[in-house]
N, C-alpha and C positions, 0 to 999 in steps of 0.2 A: 504492499499500499505506499503511493507516494504520500510525501508531509508538503505540508506549504512552504515556500519559502520563505526564510528566516527575513530577507530584506525585498521590499518590494523592488520590481525593475526603476531604474535611475528616472523612465520617463512616462512609466507607466503613471495607474491610478493609485492615490493610497491605499492600503489596504483599510477594510473595514472593520471601525471601532471593535466591534466585538472580533475581531479574528485572534487575536492575540488569548481570550478567554475561551475560545473553543478548542484552540490548539492545547492551550493550560488542562482544560477537562479532557481529553483525548489524553494527554499526556497519564495522567491520574486515574484512566479508566472509570468515571464517575460512577459511569453502568453497575458498576461490580461493586458496590451499596446492596444491594439484593440479594450478597451471598449474609453479609452479618445483621443486618437491620429486620429480617424476618425473627430472629433468635432474640433481641433486643426487643423486640416488642413482644413478644410471650412471655419474657419476664417483669417486662412494666405493666402489662395487661394482668398476670397475675399478683404481682404486687398488689394491683389496684383492686383486684378481687378478693385479694385476703383484708384490702385497708375497709373498704366500704362497699364492696360490689358497684363502683362508678369509674367509668371511664372520665381521668381525667386530661380533656385534649389540650390543655397549655404545656403539663407537663412532656405528652407526646411528644409534642412541635420542640421543644427545649433538647428532648432524647434524641427526635432525628438530625438536630441542629447538629447538637456535640458526637453525635455517632459518624455524620456525615464530616464535619471536621476534622476529625481525628484521623478516619482515615484519609481524608485528603492530603491532610500535612504530611502521614505515615510513606503516602507514595510518593507525593510530591521529594522528599528523602531518599525514599528508597532508587528512585531516577537521580535525583542528582547524583547521590553518591555511588553508585554502579556503571554510572556515563560510561567509564572507560572500558569495564568491563562489555559493557550493552555496544560499543562500538568495535569490538574482537568477535561477537558473536554475527554470525547471519542472520540469527532469528530479530533480533532485537536491533540491528546497525538502522532501522528504516525511523525509529524512535526519536521523539520531538527533539529531547535533549542532544541526540547523535547528531541529526540532520540539520540544526539550529533554527527549526520551528519555533520553538521556545529556547529563551537564555537562559543564563544557569542563574542570570539576576532575576528574571519573570519568574524562574521556579522559588526562589525562595523566598522571593515575594508574597507569592500565591502559597506558599505553605505557611509563612509566616499570618496570613488575613484568616488561613483555614485554623490555625494552631488561636489564633485569638478569639476565634467565632466558638471552638470548642470549653477555652476557658470560661467565656463568657454566659455560655447555656450552662456550665457547672455551677458558675455561681450565683444566677438563676434559679437554680435546682435547689443545693441545699448545702450548708457549711462542710458536710459531710463530701459529699460530692466535689466540695473545690480544693479541699483542704488535700485530696488522694488523684485531681487530676495528673498534679507531675508524675505521680508514679507512672500513671497511667501512660505518658507520653515516652518514658525510657524505651521500655522493649518497642516502639515503634524508630526508634533511633538506633537502635543495635543490632535489629534483625539484618537489615541490609548488609552489616559487616560482618555476619555470622558466617557467611560462606565465607570467609577469609581465615575465621579459627577452628571452626568446627564443622564436621560431615555432617553435624543435623541440627542446620538453619533453620529446619521448617518446624523444628520443635519452637521458636523462639517464636517462628508467626504463630503458631498455636495457639502461645501462650497470649500474645498480644491480643486474639481474638476471644482468647477466654473470657477476658476482662470487660466485652462489651456487653452482658448477660448480668451479670454480675453487678457493675455497673449502673445498667439501665432499675433491677431491682433497687439499689441506692438510692437511687434518681426520685423514687416513689415513698418509701418507707422508710428513710433516712439511716435507716437500720440496717445490721448485717445478715444473711439469709446463706444456709447451708447447700437451701435448694435452689439457691440462683448460682451456689459455687459447682451444684453438679451439673446443672445445664452451660454454664459456660465453662467446664471442662469436655464436654459432649461436643460442642460449637469449637473448641481449644484442637480436639480429634481430630474429628471431621476435616476440618481445612486443611488441618495439618498432614489428614492422609491427601486430601484431596493435590495438594502442593507436590505432595512424591509424585503422582500420576505426570502432573503438568512439569515436575522439573528433569521426567524421562527423556524428553525432547533435546535437553541441553548436553545431552552425557560428553558427545564428541568435545564439543568445541570447552565444556568446562573441564575434562582430564587437559585439553591442549594448553589451556591458561590456567591449571592451576584453579582453578574456582572448585570448592567443596561442596557435596552437599549427597546425599546417601547414593542417588543415583551414579555418580560420576565414583563412587567409593564401593559399592556393594555390586554395580549393575542395575542393568533394567527389571532384571528378575528379582532382585534384592528387594529394589524400591516398588514394586508391583505387589508384593509379598505381605510388604510393609503396609503401605496403603488398605489389602485386604482388615489387614489385622487392625488397624484404626477405626475403619468402618464398621468391624465387627463391635469393637471399644465402645465406640459411638450410639448404638443402636444397645447396648448393654445401660448406657450413662441416663439414653433417652426413655428407657424403659424405667431406671430407679428413679429419673426426675416425674415420669406420670404418677407414681405411683407414691411417690413423695410429699404433694402436692391435691393427691387425691383426685385426679384427672379421669375423667367420664369417658364414656363409647367414643364418641368423636375423636381424641386422641388418640387412642389407641387404631380406629381408621388408619388415621393419620401415618402412627408409627408403622401398620403394614405397606402404606406405598412407602413410605421410606426404606422399608426396607426391600422393598418389590425396585424401587428406582439403585439402591446399592447392588442391588445382584446386576440389576442390566448395564450399570458402569463398569462392571470388574468385568462383564462377557465382550464388551466391545473393547476394552484394549488389555492387548498383549503383549507378550517380549517382543511376537517377532511381527509384530502389526501394530504400531500406533497412527494409523490415518485417522484414525475416530476420535484421537484423544483429545480437541477441541469438542467435541461433541462430549466426552465426558466430560470437561473440565467445565465450559459454562453452561451449556443448556442442561443437563443431568443435574448440578450440584445447584443449579439455582434454583429449579424444579422444586426443590429438594427443600429448600428456605422456604417458597412462598406455599407449598402445600403442608409441610406441616404449619404453618406459620395459619393458614386458613382453617384448617382442623383444629386448632389451639383458639383460636377464635370463636369458631362453632360450639364446641366445648365450654367454653366457658358462658356466653351467653347463654345455652340452653341452663348452664348451671347459676343465673341470674345476676351475671353483670351487666349492668344497664348505661346507656350512653346518658 
């Protein structure tokens, strides 16, 4: 996919004012917020159900701003820190920081704006969220460096993603919840698992340039086996969460859907055939998040959650 030119033609028309914004949104792949947001909503709505069985829309809006802001900051930092690695990998050589469609200065500006939105939303939610917000930022910055010092950077990514549901529950209740921790661990193991699948396509480039990952260290077979184990653990944790919060029938329907999606995902990606990897990564995992959220929402509504 070609990227927009970093500088306009000297004698051509000036770029439209929103061109840089669109390029930045492509850089951070804003549409991938669909992976983590549904689970933050599940945690938030479950906490609201436990509190007074009412949906608090202002809190949901702030949670959305916080989640998208932190994820945007994390992705921008990832792209900035990894731009030299990306330039050496044919798959990522077309990314906006490599081609010049987005400057490093613009990327840092976008990252700082995003983290300000995150901190502002945390401050408006409650004092505990604001106090813990800096801790949530740390793994977002550490993750891109992980591939330089460990074969398991996917675990750091999983830890970063696990904080979403925990933070969403804290945002609503202002107090700690082990149920939210179980859901957060499920999300972290799930995302770490499908990151193992995604990383399989970069084995040759990673080994050539000394980039560390599970596929680079143990091969595609080992990475796919690790992903299968991760998704079995994810399923167990989601069952645990459902039992812990007293979920009803719709949640368990959702679990059947998730289980089927996991089976399908691992049936279409094989060590000798990664041709459908993008379908497994983007389509199936996006579907898993949305399907489970809809089932959780129906379950909470049937059990008495009101708007």
